[in-house]
N, C-alpha and C positions, 0 to 999 in steps of 0.2 A: 488093285479095290477096279472096277473094268469102269471104263470114263459112262456110258448109261443103263440104267436096271435092266432089266430083265422082266419082260412083260407073270411071271410066272411069281417076282418079289410082292412080294403085298398085297396080295388078293384082294384080302380083306377091303385093303381101303379101297378100292376101288369098286368093292358093290357096296360101300358106302359111299359114293360118288356120283352110280348109275341105276338106273329105272330096275324090279326087283322084278321080273318073267310072274312071277305064280299072288303079285299084290296086283290088281284089277282095276287100282286108284294110283296109280302111280306108273302106272303104263298108261302111253301117249302116240293117237298114229302117226303113221309113218310113211309116208306117200316113196316110192320110190323110179327113181326114172328104169324105161328096158335096161339100159346099161349096168346101170348100176347092181339091178338083179342077177345080170348074165355072170356079176365079177361082183362078191361078197365083196370079195377082201376086202376091194377099196370105202367099205367102211368101217373095216374095226378099226376099233380105238384099244391100245393100248398104253399105258403111265406114261411109259417113252416119248408114245406122241404126243403129248399135253405140253402147250407152253407152259411157259416157266409161271409165268403170272397164274394161271390152274393149279397149275401143278403146288404154285403157294399156298393159293386159296383149302385145297385138303390139306397138306401138310399141315399146315397152319393149325390143325381144328383133332390133329388128335393129340391123345392126353401126356403128360411132361414127361411118363413114366417111362415112353416106346419111342423120344427124343434119339436116344444113346443108338437102341437100332434104328432105325434111320437112316442117320449119315452114316451107318455101313452100309448100309446097299450100294449104293457105286458114288463113280466122285462127285457126279452131277446132283446130284441130294443134297450128298454135304458143303457142296458152296452154295447154296440154294439155302437150305441149315443154317450156316455160321453169315447170311447176308440181312442186314438190316431190315428189308424186308419184311425179311421172316419176323423177328421182333413186333416188327411193328404192327403184322397183324394179329398175332396174338395179344400184346395190348388191346390194340382196336377190339377185336372178340372178345378179351374181359380175363385170359387165361391163364394173366402171368399174376401171380401171385410176392408180395413187399415183407423181408425178410432180411431182420439186422445180422449180418455177418463179423465176424471179428477174427482175426486168426496172425498166430502167434510163433512165432522164431527161437527155438530155447535154444538149448546146444546139444540137445534128443531130438531135434527133423521141429518137421512145420508143423500144427497139429490150428485147424479152422473149425468153427461150431457154428449153426444158424439158427434163430429164434424167430420162428412167426407169429401177424400178429391179430391173426384172420380170423378167425372167433375169441375164444379165450388163450388167456395164454400159458404155453406150455414150457416146457425144461427145455433146454436146449440142444443138440441130433449133434454132434461131431460129424463131420461131411469127410477130415481132412487126416489123411493119419498118415505124415510122410519120413522117414528116417533122414534121419543129419545124412550122413551119405549119399542122399537119391536123391538131397535138393543142391549139397556143395557147385554150383557151374562155375570155376574160375575164380573162385575165393567167396559168391555172392549170398554165401547165405551168413561169412560171418558181419555182414553190414543189416541183415533181413530185422535185428532188434530195433534196429532203426525207420524202418521200413513205413510209409502213406497208403496206402487204397481206395480204389478207386473206381466206383465199379460202373460198366452197362451192360445196363439188361440183366443177363444169369452169370456176366463173365466179369473176376474180380484180377485187376491189375495193380499187382504189390509194387511198389515198386521205389529201390532203396538205392543206397549213395549209385553203384557199379552196377546191379542188375533192374531185371523188371517181368519178375510173370507172373504168366496170368492162368487163373486156377478160373473153367465151366461147369461150373454149377452142375448144371445140363447132364455135362459128362464125364464129371470126375478126376480132371487128366488137369496137368498143371505144363505148363508150356519158357521154355524160356523167351523173353522177346529183346529188341533194342535195345538195350538201354543209355538213360539218356545221354545230353549231350556236355554238361558240364552234368559232373560228378559233385552231389550236394547229398547232406543231410538239415533234419527240422528244414525244412520245406513247408511250401502251401501248395495246395494240389485241391483242382473239381473237375468237371463233367461239362462240357456244357457240346447241346449238339452233338451225340457220339465221338468226341472228345477229349482228348486230356491236358490241362493247363497245369505247370508247373511253376511256382516262382520263389522266388527269396531264397537262402539256407546257402549255404556253400559247406567248404571241407576247413578246419582250424581256423587261421583269420581273416578268410578270403573267403566273401558275403556276393558273386552274383548275383548281377543284375539283369541277365536274358531272363527272360519269360521265354520258354518253349512249349511246341504244340507237337500232339501224338498223335498219328492218324495210324487205326488199331487195320486199318484195313491194308495199308499201304507199311507198314512197320516200320514208322518213320518217324522218327524226331525233327525240331524243325524250331528254331529260332524268330519269334514274331513279335516279338518287341527288348527297352527294355524299360525293366522296371524304372517307377519314379521315384521307388527307395528300396534300399538297400535294406531287407531284415534278413535275420536269423533267427528262426523257434517260432515260424509265422505261420499259420493257418488259413483254409486256404474254403470258399464258399462260392456257391452260382445260384444268383437270379437271372432270369428273364437274358439272356444273353448276355452278364456280368461275372467278370470274376472277382470276386472277392481277395484281396488279403491284407490280411486283420493278425495284427500282434506281432509280438516278434520283438528280436531288438536289435540295437543298432553297436553295429561291433569294429570295429579300427579305430585307428588315433588320437583321427577327428574328428573321434562322435564321442568315447569315452567319457561325456560324462553324464553324468546321472539323468539330468535335465532332458536330454534329447534319448537318450533309454527309455523313461518315462512317452514319451508325448509315442513314440515308437508301439510300444504297450500296449496303449489305447486308447486306435486310432486304427484305417481301414482305407485302405489305396483300392481304385473301381479302375477296372481295365473293362471298356464295352468290343469285344469280342468282332462281334461286326465290321464297325467304323477301325479297330486296331489304335483305339483312344483313350489315355486317357479323362475320368471323369474327376472330378471335386472333389478330393478326400471325403473320406469323415470319423469324424472321431465316436467313439463311446461313453456315452453322460459315464459321473460320477467317478474317469480315471482308472484303479487299479492294474492288473495285468490278464489282460484276454486265455484263457489259460485251456477254454474251450471253441468251438462255431459250426455249423452249419449251416441247411439252406430245408425250408420247410413249408407250404403251402402259400408260392410267393414273398418270404419273407425270410433272413438274416433275424438265427436266433445266435448271442452271442452268455459265452460262462464266465464272470470274471471275477482275480478273487482279490479281494480282499486286507487279506492277510490274517486275522481273524475271520469269516465269513466271505460267501461266495453272493454275485448277486445277477441275476438274469437279465437277457435286453431282445429286446426284437426291435427293429428294420426293418419299415417296408421298405421291400426293391421291386415291386408293382409301377413300373414308370409309364404304363398307358393312363393307371389313374392319379389323382390330386394326391394320395397320401403318401407321394415316392419321397423319403429320406425321413420322415419319423422311427423318431422312437419310440422305447415305452416300457418301465418298469415292471415285468411279472414276477410271480412267485417264485424267489431262491425253493430250488431244491432240499425237500430237507433229508439230508446226510444222518447220518446215525453217528452221535456223540462219540466217540469210539474215534471215530478219523476226524485226525489232523492236518490243518493245512500247508503241507512242510513239501520237502521235495521230493522224497519217498512218494508220494500224491501225482497219479497222472488223469485224466479228464480227457476223454471225447468226445464228440456231440453228433449223432446223426441221425439222419431225420429221415425218418418212415413215415408215407404217405402222411395224416395228420399229426404225427406223432413224431417226436425229437425225444432220442433216447439220448440216454448219461451216462456210459460205459466212466466208473470209478473204478481206477485202477491202482494197487500199492503194487511200488514196485518191486521192493525185498521186505517181507514179513516178520521171516528173522528179528533183521538188523533194527527193524519199524520197533519191534518189541524190547528190545535187544540194548538201543538208545533210549528207546521213554524207563524203563524200568519197568515195564510190566506185562504183566504175565497174561491179559483175562482169554476165558473164552471164547469163542465164537468170529471173531475180530472175523472178520473173509479177507483173501486178495481179494475181490472183486464184487462190484455187486453192480446192479443197472437201472438203473430208475427212467419213467417215463409220465413223458407231459403229454398232454393233450391239446393239442394247439385248439382244441372248441369252446372244453367249460374251465379250461384255464386248471386242470389240476394237474396232481403229480397221483405217481402209482411205480408199487416196487415193481418188477420182473423177477423171475427166478435168475438168482446166479450169475455164472459165464464158469465153464465145468473147472478144474481144479492144471488144471491143463494147460488153459490158455491164462496166456500172462503178458506182461508187454503188449495189447492189445492191436492192431490196427484195426476201424473198425468201418462197415460202407455199409449199404442200404443196394441188394439185388432184390431184380426182378429172375426167377425163372415160374 
């Protein structure tokens, strides 16, 4: 790949940016200096001669389907298309689509699917299918079933105990990135200002207090603070520059009491990323065990389990107004009658624009039916419910594809 582009590349792009000689309305009188007329090449404009800001303005307007071709033109174009400025311009122009992304690692390989909400709810589209031999980087495949997912624009970072994979939904490429400094599973993860933050989790009986920050541009992790409480099995969310570390258990000899574990399972620790300070902790009303959480339209949405039922809560995370810190109980998700709230069922919450997607996955449907003695038909391994934050109503979306199990979910802009 060359460092700079040739003017012959993508002449159609330049034609869209320069006046059309056959269109009288687009012609503007140009007054040339005599020296300029004597040397016509002095006024020639090529793609390579455009400054980065003007080139980005042009590139940001192309259809998403053309982006993979643009990155192959030259290294300069590839660098610009990977920059956060390109993403910002497309977001400002309203050219980014928000989609629910689910990725799963099983024995046969790595699978991902996308569900778009822009018009009518449609079926899932499988966007990635890679065999296990292709994703087995230094033993990373074995830990991927316990991975968390976080998206920055069109790129999804699958963060596992000893590896990080980056999937580019525009390019359809999968790359290995730097792993976390502290190997951990069952941790909280969230994205704030284009960087990834993780907290809690660990391995075995060891739970780390280190909160790490990942810079995608530098491909580097660093510890930014120590957590207020060590949590295992916690969930992350982010609103207004605050990293919420929610739920989980307190593990260790000195914290083995059930009462201490219960307090952790229904509480939140708040970390202000900019000031590097911990704010006052908050507790989810009604107790219970937090099983899923996410952020959407300035609020944190929390799904709690009470052994035989679920409760759904909203926390106001907008620090600029007077409602910060207020809790409100919302309508619970309408789960099918055959779904039991036991260890075989996992939940994920993802904020997608003004909706909250609750993804319910049965860990192993055959084991569940065998233990319960049921042989019911129509019991799916997974379902997707959508909560509309505007009207407060739930609806059913298309179920996850059958190959997507133990899914890590995120909202992708692409």
